N, C-alpha and C positions, 0 to 999 in steps of 0.2 A: 504494500500500500504506500502511496506517495507520502513523503514526510516522515515515515516511521524511522528510517536510519538516522536522520538528524535528531529525532527525539531520543533514540537509544543512546547515541553518543553524548547527548546533553545530560541524560540521566546518569551515565557512567561518570561524566566529569563532575556532576554535583555530588555523587556518592564518594568520589575520591577526595573532593574538597572537604566533605563532612568527616571522612576518616582522618584526614590530615588535621582538622580542627580538634577532633577527639584525641589524637595522638599528642598534639601539643599540650592540650589540657592535662592529660594523664602524665605526660613527661614532667610538666611543671609540678604536679602533685607529688610525683616520686622524688624529684630533686628537693622539694620542700620538706618532705618527711626525712630524707637523708640529712639535710642541713639541720632540721629540728633536733635530731638525736646526735648531733655533733660528730658525724662521721667525716671529718674534714679531709683526712688523708685520701679516703676513697673518692670523695667528690673531686678533689683537685687533680689526682692522678688520672681520673677518668676523662678529664678535659671538658666535662659537661657543666660543672657547677661553679666555675670560677667567677662568673658574672653574678651569681646568686649568693655567694658566701661572704659573710662579714665576720670579723674576729669576735664581735660582741655576741653574735648568734651562736658561734661555734664554742663559746665558753660555757654553755649551759650544761645541765645534768651531769656534772663532773663526778657526782657521787656514784655513778654507774661505770663499770669498766667497759672496754671496747666491745667484748663479746655480748654483754648484757644489752648494750645499746643496739647492736645489730639485731638481736632477737626481738627487741621492742619495736624496732623499725619494721621488721618483717611482719609482725603481728598487725601493725597499722596499715601496711601496704595491701592487705587483703588476701583472698583465697588462693590466687595463683602463686603468690610469693610464699604463703604458708605451706602449701603443698611442696613447693620447691625446697623450702627449708627442711621439711620433714624428710625428704629424700636425701638431701645433703648430710643430714644428721647420721646417716648410715654409710657415708662414703669417706673413710679415713684417708683415702688417696687424694682427696681434694681439699678437705676442710680440717684445720688444726683441731686438736683434741678439746681445747678450751671452748671453741665455738661449737663443736659438736655437742658438748654437754649442754650448752644453752639452747641449741636448736631442738634438742630432744624434749625440751619443755613446751614446745609449740603444741597447742591443742587445735584440732580441726573443728573449731567452734566459731560462731559468728553471731552477730545480733540477729535473733530470729525474725523472720518475716511474719507479718500478721497472719493469723490462721485463716482469716477470710480471704486474703490474697492467695494463700496456698490452695484453698478450696477452688477459687476461680481458675487458677492455673491447671488444676486437675481436670476441671470441667472443660476448659479450652483444649487440653491435650486429648481427652477422651471423646470430645465432641458431643457430650450430653450432660444433663444435670446429674449431680452426685446422687440425688434421690432415685434416679432411674437405674443407677449402676449398683448401689449398695443399699442393703436393708438398714444398716446402721453405719454411721460415720462419726467418730469421736471429734468433738470440736477442738480439743486440745492436742497439741503435737506430742509425739513420743520423744522426739529428739530433734536437734537442730545442728547441722554442720555447715561448713562454709559454702558447700555446693548444693545441698539438698536438705529437705525436712521429711520426717516420717510420721505417719498417722496410722492408727488402728481402725479397721473397718470390717464389716461383715457383708459378704456377697449376698445376692438374692437367694442363692441356694443354701445359705446358712454357714458357709465356710468362713472362718476368721482369717483375715489377711492383714499384711503390713503394706502400706502404700508409701512409696518413696517418690517425691516430686522434686525436680530441680528448681532452683531459684529462677525467677524471670530474668532474661537477658544475660544470664551467667556465661553462656557460650561466647557472646560478643565481647564481654568484659575480659574473659580469659584470652580470647584471640588477640585482642588489643595489647594485653600485658605481655603475651608471648612475643609479639612483634617487637615491642620495646625492649624486652629482655634480650632478644637476639641482637638488637642494635647495640645495647649497652655491653653485652658480652664481647662482641667483635671489637668495640672501641677499647675496652679495658685490656683485652689481650694484645691489641696492637700497641697500646701505650706502655705495656708491661711485658717485654720479651721474656722475662724470667718465668712467666706463667704459661709459656708455650706448652710445656710438658703436660699441664693439666687439661688442655684442650677444652676450655670453658665453653666455647661455641658449640662443640660437639655434645657436651653435657646438657646444654640448654635445648638443643634439638631433640635429644633423646627424651628429655623431660616433656617436651611438647607432645611427642608421640604418646607418652604414658598418660598425660592428663586428658588428651583428646579421646583416648580409649575410655577413660572414666566418665567422660561426658556423654558417652553413648551407652545407655543402660542395656542395650542388646548384648553387649560384651559381658556385663556382669551376669545377666540372665543365662548366657551360654556357659559361663564359669560354674554357676550353681548346678546346671544340668549335668555338666561333665563330672563335677565332684560327686554328684549323686550316683552316676553310673559306676564310679570307682568303688563306692561303698555299698552297692546294692546288696541287700541281704545281710548286712552286718548288724547284729543286734545291739551294739554298743553306741551307735550313732544315729542321729535323726537329721537328715538333710532337708531343709525347707523346700516345699514344692513351689515351682514358679508357674505363674499364670501367663504364659507367653502370648496368649491371644489378646491380653490387655496391655502388654508391655510395649513401650515405644522408646524412642531415643531419650525422652525426658521423664518418663514415668516407669517405675518398676513395681509390680504387684506380686508379692510372694506370700507364702504361708506365714501366719503369725505364730511365733514360737512362744508358748506360755511356759516358762521355766524359771529356775532360780539362777541368779548370777553366780559364777563359780567362786567369786570372791566373798560371797555372803555365807561365811562358815556356819553361823548360828542357824540360819534358815535351812541350810543344807541338812544339818543334823535333825532339825524339827521335821523335815519331810521324809526322814528315814533313809537318806542317802549316806554313804560312807566316804569321807574325804580321801582316805587311802586308796580305795578302789577307784574313785574318780581320777586320782592322780595317775594311776597306772593305765586307765583307759585313755586318758588324754595323751600320755606319752605314746602309747601303742598306736593310736590313731594318727598322730603326727608322724611317727616313724614309718607307718604304712604309706602315708602320703609321699614321703620323701624317698624311701628305699624301694618301695614296690611300684608306685605309680609315677614317680618323678614329677609330680604335680602337687603343689602344696599351698595351703592358706598361709600367706606371708605375714599376717598380723594377728596371731592367736593370743592377744592380751586378754585379761580378765573380762573386759567389757564386751568382747566378741565371743564368749563361751557361756552357754547356758546349760544347766543340768535339769533333766526331766526325771520322772520316776525311774527307779531301778538303776540309778547311776548312769543313765543314758545321757550322752553329751551331744549338743547341737552347736555347730559353728554358724555365726552370722556375719554379714558384711563381707562379701566376696569381691570387693573392688580391687584388692591387691592380692594377686596370685603369682606364684613363682613356678618356673619350669626348669628341669635339670636335664642336661645331656648325660650320656653314659660316662664320659670322662669326669664329670662333676661328682657322680655317685662313687666312682672309683677313688677319687680324692678323699671323699668323706670316709669311706671304709678304711683306707690306709691310715688316715689321720686319727680316727677313733681308736684303732688297734695300737697305733704308736703312742697315743695319749695314755691308754690303759697300762702299757708296758713302760711308760715314762722313757720312751726311746726318741731322743732328739733327732737322730739320723732318719728314722722312719717318718717322723713328722715333717722334717725338712724336705724329704723326697716328695711327700704328698703335696706340700705347699708349692714346690717348684712345678709339679705336674699341673696343678690347677692354674698356675700363672702362664703356662704355655712354654716354659723354659726348662729344658732338660739339664743344661749345664750353664753355670755362670762363673765368671772369674773369681768372685768373692764367695764361693760356695762355703768354704771353711768358716768365714766370718758369719754367714747366715746361720749355719748349724750351731756355731758358738752362741749366737744371740738366742736361738730357740732353747738351747741347753740352759742358758742363764735364766730364761723365763721359767723353766721347769725347776731350776734350783731355788727360786724364790718360794716355791711351794714344796720344798724338799721335806719339811717336817710335818706336812699335812698328809693324811691318808687320802686315797682316791675318793672316799666318801665325802671328805671335807673340802676337796678341791671344787672350784666352780668351773665347770666345763665351758659354759658360754663365755665367761671372762677370759679363760685361757685361749679360746678360739679367736676371740676378738683381738687379743694381744698378738696372736700369731699373724693376723691380717695386718695389724699395725707394723709389725716387723717387716713383712713383705713390702709394704708401702715405703718404708724408710730405705729399702734397698732398690727403690725405683722399679719394682715389679708390679704389673697390673693384674687385676683379678676381674673375671666376668661379673657384670652387675647382678646376675642371678645368685652368685655366691654371697653377696652382701645381703640379699633378701633371705638366703638360707641361714646365715649367721643371726640375722634379726629374729627369724622365726624360732630358731633353737633357743636363743636367749630368752625370748618371751615365754615359751612353753616350759622352760626349765624353772623360771620364776613362779609360774602357776603351780607346777608340780611340787616344788619345795614348800610353797605356801600351804598347800593341801596336806603334804606329808613331809615334814622336815627331815625324816630319816631316809627318804628315797635317794637312791644312787643313780643319778641321771645317766652317767656314762655306762654303768653296768647294764642298765636297761637297754641301752643302744647297742651293746656289744654283740648280741646274737644277730642283729640285722647287718652289722658291719662284717662279721665273720661269714655269714651266708653270702653276702655280696662278693667278698674276696674269693670264697670257694667257688662261686658261680663263674667268676672271671677266669679261674684256672682249671675249670672242669674239662675233661677230655673232649666233651661235645663242643665247648666254646673254643678250645684250642684248635680243634679240627676245622671249625667254621672259619676262624681267622686265617689258618694256613690255606684253606681253599680260596678264600677271598684274595690273599696275596698272590697265589698261583694264577688266579683268573686275571688280576691286574697285569702281571708280567706277560701273560699270554696275549692280552689285549695290546700291550706295548709292542711286543715282537710282531704281531700280526699287522699293526698299523704303521710301523716304522718304515718299511720299504716304500709304501705309498706316500708318506710325508716327505721322505728324501727325494722321491721322483718329482713331487710338486716343487720343492725348493730348486732342484736342478733345472727344471723346465722354465721357471721364472728367471733364473740367472741367464739361461740361453736366450730367452725371449726379451731380455732387457727390462723386465718388469719387477725385478727384485729390488726392494727398497729397504733402507735402514733408517731408523729414526733415532736421533741423538737428543737427549734431554739434558740441557744445561741448567743446573740448579744454582740458586744463590743470586740470580739476576732480578728477582722480584722487587727488591728495594729500588734498584736502578730504574726499572720500568715504571714503578709507582712514582718515583721522583720526576721522571720525564713527563708522565701524564699530568702530574700536579703543576709542573712548570708550564706545560702547554696550556692548561686551563687558566693559569694566571696571566699568561701572555694574551690569550683570547679576551679575557675580561678587560685587560689594559687597553687593547685595540678598540673594544666596544666603548669603553669610557672616553677614549680620545675622540671617537666618532661622535658621541653624544655632546661633548664639549664644543667641538667644531660646529656641529649642527645647531646647537643652542646659540652660539655666537652669531651665526648667519641669520637665524630666525629673529634674534633680538634687534636686528637692524631696522625692522619695520614696526611701527607703532601698533598696528593691528594684531601682530602675533608676538609682541614682546612678552606677554604673560605666559605663552607656551614655552618660550625660551627660558624663562625663570624657573618653570616647573622642571624642565629638562635639566637645567643647571643643578637644582636641588637633588634630583634623582642621581645625577652623576656624582655629586658630592657625597651622598650616602653610600653609594657603591664604592667610591674611592676610599672613604673612611673604613669601610668593612674590609677592603683588600689590604689596606695598611695594617689594620689590627691583626689580620691573619698572618701577614708577613712578620710582624713584630713577635707574635706568639710563637711562631716557628723559628725565631732567632735568625731571621734572614738578613738582619742589618747589624 
């Protein structure tokens, strides 16, 4: 239809302008919060806050240390930054221990949205009034998090359900924050070459993928269904039923679990449950998730574990799940057996395996550090040792040696530490590592079973056969291309990026200078006539502003 393309491009231009306005507003808000909490060094080294910072404003809240101020700033920045902080709290390869301790205090809570607004969002998402969908719908929320709120309701067929609804516009807010976080990360990394090894931009990109998955409740619904299949027929666990016919990107409806929180010891006893039995059930279920299925609930803290009658356990909140590859399981098996034997060499071998390094120049130093860590616990029995703490310290040692660990291992350590705390709270006499030993032993035995060895030998022979079979053809292709003059080599010269960037920057400044000169000359000509003198004055002002901006940029880059 005539006129439609023009309207389309006009709409696109307006939306881009709107996005830019929102970005500027949010960027000013972020910088304002950073300045408010006195994070002067971060602001100035990022190159973004120099125009906003004053010594008087940076002298505030001196009673808090730097890590406390960062945590307070993250809390005020909102859900995206809170989620990011929670993830960084489990990454010793990126964040110093002092800051990690503060970030672990972050709670996924926010000012609750009004219940009536939540009800309207539910109706909008389902496309019908709440009364047509539910027989009952509680007016008060069950809980409120930074991204969603939950409510209890009863379906028309009488089934009790939990309704989880996202906050309005949360996806747009997170999208905007992610865009700005990527910009800040790139700028910080460029201005701080010593941070290159951390790959901050890569961490932000990975976080973006994670939080976008959490924004789509279809993923969480699929996780619950998969988890349910893993434990089908297990009498010690109750997996919530998901009502996928009602679930959308923004709303999740699942079975309402009516049980006792695992941390409520007094009520557990009153309902006839046995804390010691619950502790062993909880460990067994988590070890089954890890060693048998390679798919586990990554956040089994007390708030996410409920106990039903007969010591039956139910996990809730499946937003954070972990998956393990075969080599990750092999690492855990070797590490657990090494830990039980207090064998620093075996533990070091396991840690190197998971880092992807078979040999390192400082192997002896690494083994010595692991041995020193064990020596600190020399006079403790295995029962008294804290497995989660030792495993966390092992990861810290790897990080100090510049070795990287897959993100799923950090989730694994987090899950094991969480379930160990739960088990010890329920039964102080429980031996966490001994409970895990049969799983580790079985895993190692499976790895070296005749059947597994035969399979691996067969796979190796098949790969060699494939290589021998395809090699003549590959060589013929190379020789043919050489004869035909089509053989090409590509040489990559590294280290020229700064030079290319410098040339691009210089070209941009030259272009701006030429445009400025043209504006000044044009303004001078226009000013010769009385009728157009006002236009010349406006052009002169614009040229002056651009010229001043260019001079500031040059001075800031120390070009004079």
